[in-house]
C-alpha positions in Angstrom: -64.1 7.3 -10.8 -64.9 4.8 -13.5 -66.9 1.6 -12.7 -64.8 -1.5 -12.1 -61.6 0.5 -11.2 -60.1 -0.5 -7.8 -60.2 2.6 -5.6 -57.4 1.1 -3.4 -54.9 0.4 -6.1 -51.2 -0.1 -5.5 -50.6 3.3 -7.1 -52.8 5.0 -4.5 -51.1 3.0 -1.6 -47.7 4.1 -3.0 -48.8 7.7 -3.1 -50.0 7.6 0.6 -46.8 5.9 1.6 -44.6 8.4 -0.1 -46.5 11.4 1.4 -46.5 9.9 4.8 -42.7 9.4 4.7 -41.9 13.1 3.8 -41.9 14.3 7.4 -42.0 11.1 9.4 -38.5 9.6 9.2 -37.4 10.4 12.7 -38.8 7.1 14.1 -37.0 5.1 11.5 -33.4 6.2 12.3 -32.6 3.0 14.3 -34.4 1.0 11.5 -32.1 2.5 8.9 -28.9 2.2 11.0 -29.4 -1.5 11.8 -30.2 -2.3 8.1 -27.3 -0.2 6.8 -24.8 -1.8 9.2 -25.8 -5.4 8.4 -26.0 -4.9 4.6 -22.7 -3.0 4.6 -20.9 -5.8 6.5 -22.2 -8.5 4.1 -21.6 -6.5 0.9 -18.1 -5.3 2.1 -17.0 -8.8 3.0 -18.3 -10.3 -0.3 -16.6 -7.6 -2.4 -13.3 -7.8 -0.5 -13.3 -11.6 -0.7 -14.0 -11.6 -4.5 -11.3 -8.9 -4.9 -8.7 -10.9 -3.1 -9.6 -14.0 -5.1 -9.4 -12.0 -8.3 -5.9 -10.8 -7.3 -4.8 -14.3 -6.6 -6.2 -15.6 -9.8 -4.8 -12.8 -12.0 -1.3 -13.4 -10.5 -1.6 -17.1 -10.3 1.5 -17.7 -12.5 3.6 -15.4 -10.3 2.4 -17.0 -7.1 2.9 -20.6 -8.3 6.0 -19.9 -10.3 4.7 -21.2 -13.6 1.6 -22.4 -15.4 2.1 -25.8 -13.8 4.0 -26.9 -10.7 4.9 -30.6 -10.3 6.1 -31.6 -6.8 7.9 -34.7 -5.8 9.0 -35.5 -2.2 12.2 -37.3 -1.3 13.2 -37.9 -4.9 13.8 -35.9 -8.1 12.3 -36.7 -11.4 14.0 -39.7 -13.2 15.4 -39.3 -16.7 12.2 -40.2 -18.7 10.0 -38.0 -16.4 12.4 -35.1 -16.7 12.6 -35.4 -20.5 8.8 -35.5 -20.8 8.5 -32.4 -18.5 11.0 -30.5 -20.7 8.9 -31.2 -23.7 5.9 -29.3 -22.2 7.6 -25.9 -22.2 10.2 -23.8 -20.3 11.1 -25.5 -17.0 12.6 -24.2 -13.8 13.6 -26.8 -11.2 13.9 -25.8 -7.5 14.4 -27.8 -4.3 13.0 -26.8 -0.9 14.0 -28.1 2.5 14.8 -26.9 6.1 18.4 -26.4 7.1 20.4 -24.7 9.8 22.2 -21.5 8.9 25.3 -20.7 11.0 27.0 -17.3 11.1 30.8 -18.0 11.0 31.8 -14.8 12.7 29.5 -15.1 15.8 28.7 -18.8 15.7 25.0 -18.0 16.1 22.7 -20.3 14.2 19.0 -20.6 13.3 16.6 -22.7 11.4 15.9 -21.6 7.8 13.6 -22.4 4.9 16.2 -23.3 2.2 15.4 -23.0 -1.5 17.8 -24.1 -4.2 17.2 -22.6 -7.7 18.4 -23.0 -11.2 19.3 -20.3 -13.7 15.8 -20.2 -15.1 14.2 -19.0 -11.8 11.9 -17.2 -11.7 9.8 -18.0 -14.8 7.3 -15.3 -13.8 7.6 -12.3 -11.5 10.8 -10.9 -10.0 12.9 -11.7 -7.0 13.4 -8.2 -5.3 16.6 -7.5 -3.4 18.0 -4.6 -1.5 19.9 -1.9 -3.5 23.3 -3.0 -2.1 23.5 -6.0 -4.4 23.8 -3.9 -7.6 21.9 -6.5 -9.7 18.5 -8.2 -9.7 19.9 -11.3 -11.4 19.9 -14.2 -8.8 21.9 -16.5 -11.0 24.8 -14.1 -11.2 24.8 -13.5 -7.4 24.7 -17.3 -6.5 27.6 -18.3 -8.7 30.8 -19.6 -7.1 33.4 -16.8 -6.7 36.7 -17.0 -5.0 35.9 -20.5 -3.8 32.5 -19.5 -2.2 29.0 -19.8 -3.5 26.6 -16.9 -3.0 23.6 -17.0 -0.8 20.5 -14.7 -0.6 18.9 -14.3 2.8 15.6 -12.8 4.0 15.9 -9.5 6.0 14.5 -11.2 9.1 17.4 -13.7 9.0 19.9 -10.8 8.4 18.5 -9.0 11.5 18.4 -12.2 13.7 22.0 -13.1 13.0 23.2 -9.5 12.4 24.6 -10.7 9.0 25.9 -7.9 6.6 26.4 -8.2 2.9 29.6 -10.2 2.2 29.3 -11.9 5.6 29.9 -15.7 5.6 27.6 -18.5 6.8 27.7 -22.2 6.8 24.9 -24.4 5.5 25.3 -28.1 5.9 29.0 -28.8 5.1 29.6 -25.8 2.9 30.5 -22.1 3.5 28.7 -19.3 1.6 29.0 -15.6 1.2 25.9 -13.4 1.7 25.4 -11.5 -1.5 21.9 -10.1 -1.2 19.0 -9.4 1.2 15.6 -10.6 -0.1 12.8 -8.0 0.1 10.2 -10.0 -1.8 9.9 -13.5 -3.3 7.4 -13.9 -6.1 6.4 -17.5 -5.3 6.6 -17.4 -1.5 2.9 -17.8 -0.9 2.8 -21.2 -2.7 5.3 -22.7 -0.3 3.0 -23.1 2.7 3.8 -22.4 6.4 7.4 -21.4 7.2 9.2 -22.3 10.4 12.1 -20.0 9.6 13.2 -17.2 7.3 14.0 -17.8 3.7 17.5 -18.6 2.4 18.2 -19.1 -1.4 21.2 -20.9 -2.9 21.9 -22.5 -6.3 21.0 -26.1 -7.1 24.7 -26.7 -7.8 25.6 -25.5 -4.3 22.9 -27.7 -2.7 24.5 -30.8 -4.1 27.8 -29.9 -2.3 26.3 -29.1 1.1 25.8 -32.8 2.1 22.2 -32.1 2.8 20.9 -34.3 0.0 20.8 -37.8 1.6 18.6 -40.8 1.1 15.3 -40.1 2.7 16.0 -36.4 3.4 12.9 -34.4 3.5 13.4 -32.5 0.3 10.7 -31.3 -2.1 11.5 -31.1 -5.8 9.4 -28.6 -7.8 9.3 -28.5 -11.6 7.7 -25.2 -12.7 6.5 -25.1 -16.3 5.6 -22.2 -18.6 3.6 -24.1 -21.0 4.6 -24.0 -24.7 2.2 -22.3 -27.2 -0.7 -24.5 -28.1 -0.6 -26.5 -24.8 -3.3 -26.2 -22.2 -3.6 -26.9 -18.5 -6.4 -29.4 -19.1 -4.5 -31.1 -21.8 -1.4 -31.3 -19.5 -3.3 -33.1 -16.8 -4.6 -35.7 -19.2 -1.2 -36.2 -20.8 0.6 -36.5 -17.4 -1.9 -39.1 -16.2 -1.6 -41.1 -19.3 2.2 -40.9 -19.4 3.0 -41.5 -15.7 -0.1 -42.8 -13.9 1.9 -44.0 -10.9 4.6 -41.2 -10.6 3.3 -40.1 -7.3 3.8 -36.4 -8.1 1.4 -33.7 -7.0 0.4 -31.3 -9.8 -1.0 -27.8 -9.3 -1.9 -25.1 -11.9 -1.9 -21.3 -11.8 -5.7 -21.1 -11.3 -5.1 -21.9 -7.7 -1.5 -21.0 -7.0 -2.0 -20.5 -3.3 -4.7 -22.9 -2.2 -4.0 -22.3 1.5 -4.5 -18.6 1.2 -7.6 -19.2 -0.9 -9.1 -21.6 1.7 -8.3 -19.1 4.5 -9.9 -16.2 2.6 -13.0 -18.2 1.8 -13.5 -19.4 5.3 -12.9 -15.9 6.8 -15.3 -14.5 4.3 -17.9 -17.1 5.2 -17.5 -16.4 8.9 -17.7 -12.6 8.3 -20.8 -13.0 6.1 -22.5 -15.1 8.7 -21.6 -12.6 11.5 -23.0 -9.8 9.2 -26.2 -11.8 8.8 -26.3 -12.3 12.6 -26.0 -8.5 13.0 -28.7 -8.1 10.5 -31.0 -10.4 12.3 -30.3 -8.6 15.6 -31.0 -5.4 13.8 -34.3 -7.0 12.7 -35.4 -6.7 16.3 -34.8 -3.0 16.0 -36.7 -3.0 12.8 -39.7 -4.6 14.5 -39.4 -2.1 17.4 -39.3 0.9 15.0 -42.3 -0.3 13.1 -44.2 -1.0 16.3 -43.4 2.4 17.7 -44.3 4.1 14.4 -47.7 2.4 14.3 -48.4 3.5 17.9 -47.8 7.1 16.8 -50.1 6.6 13.8 -53.0 5.1 15.7 -55.3 8.1 15.1 -54.5 8.3 11.4 -55.1 4.5 10.9 -58.4 4.7 12.9 -59.5 7.7 10.8 -58.7 5.9 7.5 -60.6 2.8 8.6 -63.7 5.0 9.5 -63.5 6.7 6.1 -63.8 3.3 4.4 -60.1 2.2 3.9 -59.8 -1.5 4.1 -57.4 -3.3 6.4 -55.6 -4.6 3.4 -55.0 -1.1 2.1 -53.7 0.0 5.5 -51.3 -2.9 5.6 -50.2 -2.2 2.0 -49.5 1.5 2.7 -47.4 0.9 5.7 -45.5 -2.1 4.2 -44.6 0.0 1.2 -43.2 2.6 3.6 -41.1 -0.1 5.2 -40.0 -1.5 1.8 -39.0 2.0 0.5 -36.9 2.5 3.6 -35.5 -1.0 3.4 -34.4 -0.4 -0.3 -32.9 2.9 0.6 -31.1 1.5 3.6 -29.8 -1.4 1.6 -28.5 0.9 -1.2 -26.7 3.0 1.4 -25.3 -0.2 3.0 -24.1 -1.4 -0.4 -22.3 1.9 -1.0 -20.7 1.8 2.4 -19.8 -1.8 2.1 -18.1 -1.4 -1.3 -16.3 1.7 -0.1 -15.2 -0.1 3.0 -13.8 -3.0 1.0 -11.8 -0.6 -1.2 -10.2 0.9 1.9 -9.6 -2.5 3.5 -8.0 -3.7 0.2 -5.5 -0.8 0.5 -4.5 -1.9 4.1 -4.3 -5.6 3.1 -2.2 -5.0 0.0 1.1 -5.1 2.0 0.1 -8.3 3.9 -1.1 -10.4 1.0 1.3 -12.0 -1.6 -0.4 -10.0 -4.4 -2.6 -6.9 -3.9 -6.4 -7.4 -4.3 -7.9 -6.4 -7.6 -11.0 -4.4 -6.8 -13.8 -6.4 -8.4 -17.4 -5.3 -7.9 -19.5 -8.4 -8.6 -23.3 -8.5 -8.7 -23.5 -11.7 -6.7 -22.3 -10.5 -3.3 -24.3 -7.2 -3.7 -27.5 -9.0 -4.7 -27.1 -11.4 -1.8 -26.6 -8.5 0.7 -29.6 -6.7 -0.7 -31.7 -9.9 -0.4 -30.6 -10.4 3.2 -31.6 -6.8 4.0 -35.0 -6.9 2.3 -35.9 -10.3 3.7 -34.9 -9.3 7.3 -36.9 -6.1 7.1 -39.9 -8.1 5.8 -39.5 -10.8 8.4 -39.6 -8.5 11.3 -42.2 -6.1 9.9 -45.0 -8.5 8.9 -46.0 -9.4 12.4 -46.6 -5.9 13.9 -48.3 -4.7 10.6 -50.5 -7.8 10.4 -51.5 -7.4 14.0 -52.4 -3.7 13.5 -54.4 -4.7 10.5 -56.6 -6.9 12.6 -57.3 -4.3 15.2 -60.8 -2.7 14.9 -61.2 1.0 14.5 -62.9 1.4 17.9 -59.9 -0.1 19.6 -57.6 2.2 17.7 -59.5 5.2 18.9 -58.9 3.9 22.4 -55.2 4.1 21.6 -54.7 0.4 21.6 -53.1 -1.8 19.0 -54.1 -5.4 19.8 -51.2 -7.5 21.1 -53.4 -10.7 21.3 -54.9 -10.9 17.9 -53.1 -13.5 15.7 -52.4 -12.4 12.2 -54.2 -14.2 9.3 -52.8 -17.4 7.9 -51.5 -15.8 4.7 -49.2 -13.5 6.8 -48.0 -16.4 8.9 -47.2 -18.2 5.6 -45.3 -15.2 4.4 -43.3 -15.1 7.7 -42.4 -18.8 7.3 -41.4 -18.2 3.7 -39.2 -15.3 4.6 -37.5 -17.2 7.4 -37.0 -20.3 5.3 -35.5 -18.3 2.4 -33.2 -16.4 4.7 -31.9 -19.7 6.2 -31.6 -21.3 2.8 -29.6 -18.4 1.4 -27.2 -18.5 4.3 -26.5 -22.2 3.9 -26.8 -22.8 0.1 -24.8 -19.8 -1.0 -21.9 -21.0 1.2 -19.1 -23.2 -0.1 -18.8 -24.7 3.4 -22.4 -25.7 3.7 -21.8 -27.8 6.8 -20.2 -25.0 8.7 -22.8 -22.5 7.5 -25.6 -24.9 8.6 -24.1 -25.4 12.1 -23.6 -21.7 12.6 -27.1 -20.8 11.3 -28.8 -23.5 13.5 -26.8 -22.3 16.5 -27.8 -18.7 16.0 -31.5 -19.8 15.6 -31.1 -21.8 18.8 -29.7 -19.0 20.7 -32.3 -16.6 19.4 -35.0 -19.1 20.5 -33.5 -19.4 23.9 -33.4 -15.7 24.4 -37.0 -15.3 23.3 -38.0 -18.0 25.9 -35.9 -16.2 28.5 -37.7 -13.0 27.8 -41.1 -14.6 28.3 -39.7 -16.5 31.3 -38.6 -13.3 32.9 -42.0 -11.8 32.4 -43.7 -15.0 33.7 -41.5 -15.0 36.9 -41.8 -11.3 37.5 -45.6 -11.5 37.3 -45.6 -14.2 40.0 -43.1 -12.8 42.4 -44.4 -11.7 45.8 -45.1 -7.9 46.0 -42.1 -6.1 47.4 -42.6 -3.6 50.2 -40.1 -1.3 48.5 -42.2 0.8 46.1 -39.4 1.4 43.6 -38.5 -2.3 43.4 -42.2 -3.3 43.1 -42.7 -0.9 40.2 -39.4 -1.9 38.6 -40.5 -5.6 38.6 -44.0 -4.7 37.4 -42.5 -2.8 34.5 -40.9 -6.0 33.2 -44.2 -7.5 32.3 -46.5 -4.5 31.7 -48.1 -4.1 28.3 -45.6 -2.9 25.8 -42.6 -3.7 28.0 -39.3 -3.7 26.2 -38.1 -6.8 28.1 -38.0 -9.2 25.1 -36.4 -6.6 22.8 -33.6 -5.8 25.2 -32.8 -9.4 26.0 -32.7 -10.3 22.3 -30.7 -7.2 21.2 -28.0 -7.5 23.8 -28.2 -11.2 24.4 -27.2 -12.4 20.9 -24.2 -10.1 20.5 -23.0 -10.8 24.1 -23.3 -14.5 23.5 -21.2 -14.4 20.4 -18.6 -12.1 22.1 -18.3 -14.4 25.1 -18.0 -17.5 23.0 -15.1 -16.0 20.9 -13.4 -14.6 24.0 -13.5 -17.9 25.9 -12.3 -20.0 22.9 -9.5 -17.6 22.3 -8.5 -17.5 26.0 -8.5 -21.3 26.2 -6.4 -21.8 23.1 -3.9 -19.0 24.1 -3.5 -20.4 27.6 -3.1 -23.9 26.1 -0.3 -22.7 23.8 1.4 -20.4 26.3 1.1 -22.4 29.5 0.1 -26.0 29.2 1.7 -27.2 26.0 5.2 -25.9 26.9 5.0 -28.0 30.0 4.3 -31.2 28.0 6.2 -30.4 24.8 9.8 -31.5 24.2 12.4 -28.8 23.9 13.4 -29.7 20.4 12.3 -31.6 17.3 15.3 -32.9 15.2 14.7 -33.5 11.5 16.6 -35.4 8.8 18.7 -37.7 11.0 20.2 -40.3 8.7 20.1 -44.0 9.7 23.9 -44.2 9.9 23.9 -41.2 12.3 21.1 -42.3 14.6 23.2 -44.2 17.2 25.7 -41.4 17.3 23.0 -38.8 17.6 21.4 -40.5 20.6 24.8 -40.9 22.3 25.5 -37.2 21.8 22.2 -36.1 23.2 22.5 -38.4 26.2 25.9 -37.0 27.0 24.4 -33.6 27.8 23.4 -33.3 31.4 19.7 -32.7 32.2 18.6 -34.0 28.8 15.9 -36.7 28.9 13.2 -38.5 27.0 15.1 -38.8 23.8 12.6 -40.5 21.3 13.1 -41.2 17.7 11.1 -42.8 14.8 11.6 -43.4 11.1 10.2 -40.5 9.0 9.2 -40.3 5.4 6.4 -38.7 3.3 3.5 -40.3 1.5 0.3 -39.3 -0.2 -3.0 -41.1 0.1 -4.1 -41.9 -3.4 -7.0 -44.3 -2.8 -9.5 -44.8 0.0 -11.1 -48.3 0.1 -10.1 -48.7 -3.6 -11.7 -45.3 -4.6 -9.4 -42.5 -6.0 -8.8 -40.0 -3.2 -10.2 -37.1 -5.3 -13.5 -38.9 -5.7 -14.1 -39.8 -2.1 -16.7 -38.0 0.1 -14.8 -37.0 3.3 -16.0 -35.2 6.4 -14.7 -31.7 6.7 -12.6 -32.4 9.7 -10.7 -35.2 7.8 -10.1 -33.5 4.5 -6.7 -32.1 5.4 -5.3 -35.7 5.5 -5.9 -35.9 1.7 -4.2 -32.6 0.9 -0.8 -33.3 -0.4 1.7 -35.6 1.2 1.7 -36.6 4.9 4.3 -37.7 7.3 4.3 -41.5 7.7 6.3 -44.0 9.7 6.6 -47.7 10.6 6.7 -49.4 14.0 6.7 -52.8 15.5 4.9 -51.6 18.7 2.2 -49.0 19.3 3.6 -45.4 19.5 3.9 -43.7 22.9 0.8 -41.7 23.9 -1.5 -43.6 21.5 -4.2 -46.1 22.5 -5.5 -48.8 20.2 -9.3 -48.5 20.3 -10.3 -50.9 17.5 -8.5 -53.9 16.0 -5.2 -55.4 17.1 -1.6 -54.4 16.8 0.5 -56.6 14.6 3.2 -58.9 16.1 6.7 -57.4 16.5 8.1 -59.8 13.9 5.3 -59.5 11.4 6.3 -60.0 7.7 3.1 -60.4 5.8 1.1 -58.2 3.4 1.2 -54.4 4.3 -0.8 -53.3 7.4 -1.5 -49.8 8.6 -2.6 -48.3 11.8 -4.7 -45.2 11.5 -6.0 -42.3 13.6 -9.6 -43.1 14.6 -11.0 -39.6 13.9 -9.5 -39.5 10.4 -10.7 -43.0 9.6 -14.2 -42.2 10.7 -14.1 -39.0 8.6 -13.2 -41.1 5.6 -15.8 -43.8 6.3 -13.1 -46.5 6.9 -13.3 -49.5 9.2 -11.0 -52.3 10.2 -10.1 -54.5 7.2 -10.6 -51.7 4.6 -7.8 -50.8 2.3 -5.8 -47.6 2.0 -3.4 -46.9 -0.8 -0.4 -44.6 -0.2 2.2 -43.4 -2.7 5.7 -43.4 -1.2 8.5 -42.2 -3.4 6.5 -43.2 -6.5 5.6 -46.6 -5.3 1.9 -47.5 -4.6 1.5 -49.4 -1.3 -2.0 -50.9 -0.7 -2.3 -51.7 3.0 -5.1 -53.2 5.1 -6.3 -51.2 8.1 -5.3 -53.4 11.1 -6.3 -51.1 13.9 -7.4 -47.6 14.9 -5.7 -45.4 17.4 -6.9 -42.6 19.8 -4.1 -40.0 19.6 -3.7 -37.2 22.2 -2.0 -34.6 20.0 -1.7 -32.1 23.0 1.1 -34.2 24.4 3.3 -32.9 21.5 4.9 -36.4 21.4 5.9 -37.9 18.0 2.8 -39.3 16.4 1.5 -40.0 12.9 -1.9 -40.4 11.3 -0.5 -43.4 9.5 1.8 -46.0 11.0 2.8 -49.0 8.8 4.2 -52.3 9.9 8.0 -52.5 9.9 8.2 -55.0 7.1 6.4 -52.9 4.5 8.6 -49.7 4.6 11.8 -50.7 6.3 13.7 -51.0 3.0 12.6 -47.6 1.7 15.1 -44.7 1.9 14.2 -42.6 4.9 15.5 -40.4 7.6 14.6 -40.2 11.3 12.7 -37.7 13.4 13.7 -37.2 17.1 12.6 -35.2 20.2 14.2 -34.5 23.5 13.4 -32.7 26.7 16.0 -30.3 28.2 15.9 -28.3 31.4 17.5 -25.0 32.0 20.9 -24.4 30.4 20.8 -27.9 28.9 18.7 -26.5 26.0 21.5 -24.3 24.7 24.1 -27.0 25.3 22.0 -29.7 23.5 21.4 -27.3 20.6 25.1 -26.5 20.2 26.1 -30.2 20.6 23.8 -31.4 17.8 24.3 -28.5 15.3 28.1 -28.7 15.7 28.3 -32.4 15.1 25.5 -33.0 12.6 25.4 -30.3 9.9 22.5 -31.9 8.0 20.2 -32.1 11.0 17.6 -29.4 11.3 16.6 -28.3 14.8 13.2 -26.8 15.6 12.9 -25.1 19.0 9.4 -25.8 20.3 9.3 -22.6 22.3 9.8 -20.5 19.2 7.2 -22.6 17.3 4.7 -22.2 20.1 5.4 -18.5 20.3 4.6 -18.2 16.5 1.4 -20.2 17.0 0.5 -17.9 19.9 1.0 -14.8 17.9 -1.1 -16.1 15.1 -3.9 -17.0 17.5 -3.8 -13.6 19.1 -3.9 -11.8 15.7 -6.8 -14.1 14.6 -8.6 -13.6 17.9 -8.3 -9.8 17.7 -9.7 -9.9 14.1 -12.6 -12.2 15.0 -13.4 -10.2 18.2 -13.5 -7.0 16.1 -15.8 -8.7 13.6 -18.0 -10.1 16.3 -18.4 -6.7 17.8 -20.5 -5.7 14.7 -23.2 -7.8 16.3 -22.7 -6.1 19.6 -22.8 -2.7 18.0 -26.1 -3.6 16.3 -27.4 -4.9 19.6 -26.6 -1.5 21.3 -28.4 0.3 18.4 -31.4 -1.9 18.9 -31.2 -1.3 22.7 -31.2 2.4 22.1 -34.1 2.0 19.7 -36.1 -0.1 22.2 -35.8 2.7 24.8 -36.6 5.4 22.3 -39.7 3.4 21.1 -40.8 3.3 24.8 -40.3 7.0 25.4 -44.0 7.8 25.1 -44.9 5.2 27.7 -42.1 6.4 30.0 -43.5 10.0 29.8 -46.9 8.7 30.6 -45.6 6.6 33.5 -43.6 9.4 35.0 -46.5 11.9 34.8 -48.9 9.4 36.5 -46.4 8.6 39.2 -45.8 12.3 39.8 -49.6 12.9 40.1 -49.7 10.1 42.7 -47.0 11.8 44.7 -43.7 10.2 43.5 -40.6 12.4 43.4 -38.2 12.5 40.5 -35.8 10.6 42.8 -38.4 7.8 43.3 -39.1 7.5 39.6 -35.3 7.5 38.8 -34.8 4.7 41.3 -37.6 2.7 39.7 -36.1 3.1 36.2 -32.6 2.3 37.5 -33.7 -0.9 39.2 -35.7 -2.0 36.1 -32.7 -1.5 33.7 -30.3 -3.1 36.2 -32.5 -6.2 36.4 -32.8 -6.4 32.6 -29.0 -6.0 32.1 -28.2 -8.5 34.8 -30.6 -11.2 33.4 -29.4 -10.6 29.8 -25.7 -10.8 30.7 -26.1 -13.9 32.9 -28.0 -15.8 30.2 -25.6 -14.6 27.5 -22.6 -15.6 29.6 -24.0 -19.0 30.4 -24.9 -19.7 26.7 -21.5 -18.4 25.5 -19.8 -20.5 28.1 -21.6 -23.6 27.0 -20.9 -23.0 23.3 -17.2 -22.4 24.0 -17.0 -25.4 26.2 -18.4 -27.7 23.5 -16.0 -26.3 20.9 -12.9 -26.8 23.2 -13.8 -30.2 24.6 -15.7 -31.9 21.9 -14.5 -30.4 18.6 -10.9 -29.5 19.5 -10.7 -32.2 22.2 -8.6 -30.0 24.5 -8.7 -29.4 28.2 -11.1 -26.7 29.4 -9.7 -23.8 31.3 -12.0 -21.6 33.4 -11.8 -17.9 32.7 -14.0 -16.2 35.3 -12.8 -12.7 34.5 -14.3 -12.9 31.0 -17.7 -13.9 32.5 -17.6 -11.2 35.2 -16.5 -8.5 32.7 -19.4 -9.5 30.3 -22.0 -9.2 33.1 -20.6 -5.8 34.3 -20.5 -4.4 30.7 -24.0 -5.5 29.9 -25.5 -4.0 33.1 -23.6 -0.7 32.6 -24.6 -0.4 28.9 -28.3 -1.2 29.7 -28.3 1.3 32.5 -26.6 4.0 30.4 -29.0 3.7 27.4 -32.0 3.2 29.6 -31.4 6.3 31.7 -30.5 8.4 28.6 -33.8 7.3 27.1 -35.7 8.1 30.2 -34.0 11.3 31.3 -36.4 13.5 29.4 -39.3 11.7 30.8 -38.2 12.5 34.3 -38.2 16.2 33.5 -41.7 16.3 31.9 -44.1 18.8 33.4 -47.4 17.2 34.6 -49.9 19.8 33.5 -48.8 20.2 29.8 -48.5 16.4 29.5 -52.0 15.8 30.8 -53.5 18.5 28.6 -51.9 17.1 25.5 -53.2 13.6 26.3 
């Protein structure tokens, strides 16, 4: 060996690590499983999310219906606006609204999402109809023939009303002939939430239905296929310069379905954080595997130290082993994650507006790999550094010091890994606030579970000695050297806590929607009641027996354009208030405070107020926007900018389902604007059907929303979302079970030793079995009680503080969690100890 050459080079350490791994992988199976599962979840979610986003972006023109979509509410474009729009390229004009569809043969009727189209629709994509129509040209099918305009209906509407092709329906004051069944609609995803099935008619027919009235809630869309040479960026600039106060909302094809994009991003964020949580839980298994591996290598490490190997070299060899396995596990996880995302994309293709375009991006894969390697390092450094500080003499006595503190450089490395892991979780997220809250919550739960583990050991150590030998030994096993107490509580506790939290939140929301809200909610919401119909409408509703609480308010749409004088798109708004700035909002005017709302700041204006515009605002939204009494708020209503001063703030109880608005103006400011009215009514028993028939027979333009059907739709969405979230959260639970199995496997050697000693001292297999049974039952019980309590607290805070809903106790969920935890702990504990019970005494003593 040449002078000056380092005999303990990295190359030599790598050679030792590689040789040692050849026949020594058995103890790292749980290590690899935990790492693979966590990395696969994060990589799969990232790849699937980017594939869905790529699909939405690639088909943006089809989803939006053009390169550009201009939307106006209540009014169509005036002549100079329309002329300017037509100069930008090919234009298709459509109108969307809600209307009642009535089957003339059976007199059955239902609410429908009505779309009126011109002969240029669709600019992109294709409207797909059933084969009975004989043509795919909607303009031909919607033309007037034999005195009837044509109508195209969605299959769900055809099934609900049992409408065949050539059947006749009435919409508004006009009869139509069904000429086609819609299978797919190219721009459906851009239309937002639907309260009924789609119906398509021509724009010419809409003008004859009587549905177009002053103040009717109609949205006018102008889809543009930009002319050659024109760009989206240029269009925005030109539109702002030409019509700065038009009040229109402009979207482009780069984000044709913003609602779907937001939903995908948020689900992907949640899934990624759950995957990271599973990875951190798996980190406990990584630490257990490394610790168990080092215990099996005690003699080898002691021999190397006696032959002159430095502690640093020992550390380097074993860390390289862990790193090699972590890289291998991460690569396998990446392959499984990408493969899983491809399979998931195939299943989701039929439920999304456009199929995902499989896109393998480096970003999500690198992030998943970084999470995997950082987690492996974070949970490996401590046991390796502790073994490094143990003297050779102690190693020969078969002891790895559990009391020696690692050197400062290793503690700094631990802190750096932890900080980097947290920073990555938060800073790589688009919703940093949500990611920060989730990450801090997981860290808090992790810390609580660690403290609980030490607390259990502390209490067990100080309990009075039981006269029952099995119970005394079981309690002693909780705090003996090398006890798996902390590992078991951590591995099961975090997964169970997340599972309980999700289950309780879902249970509360479902019960609210299915049981409590229907008791408070009105039977119907009535939309688009004209001012000259209002008195007649109220009289008609009051004439039906058992109909009560008929309430009505003026209703129009407006878009917040400035907040305290600052353009809305430049204002920093809290996450919970951002929805109020997306698109137009329902607004009203009133002389007195709305029913069910409490003025908590400022004063309501006098009933005969006729001064400058004033507005009353929901307190939570105002706080989210940083607004106070006296600040200004500018709202665009039908192209007119209204700057109002905030006169008061209201506390609104949305759970009453009464009519309420975020923004309520004084009567003087908006009374002269064209508008319709919104009404609600309660009806008991048969009065529901009688009221429905009375209103729809007399007022063809009024749309009726049954609250029962709306709540059932919400309930179905909640159940589907809950099932998906529960399935996702179970990843953490599965990882916890793997770690639990690993913890028991790591303690197998000690179990054998304990069983042999107890047999020598006269214990029977039954006695030893009872001891192990009691120990595992105690661990499972403590873990489940703590997890149930923590999950209950988290769910309670979400329901009462964030969602501001009434808490409903669900004891079955808590009891089921406790039972499942105890049974799982018992099962894996006894499986891991069964071989120890059958170990022969003499061979075990000779081998030791």
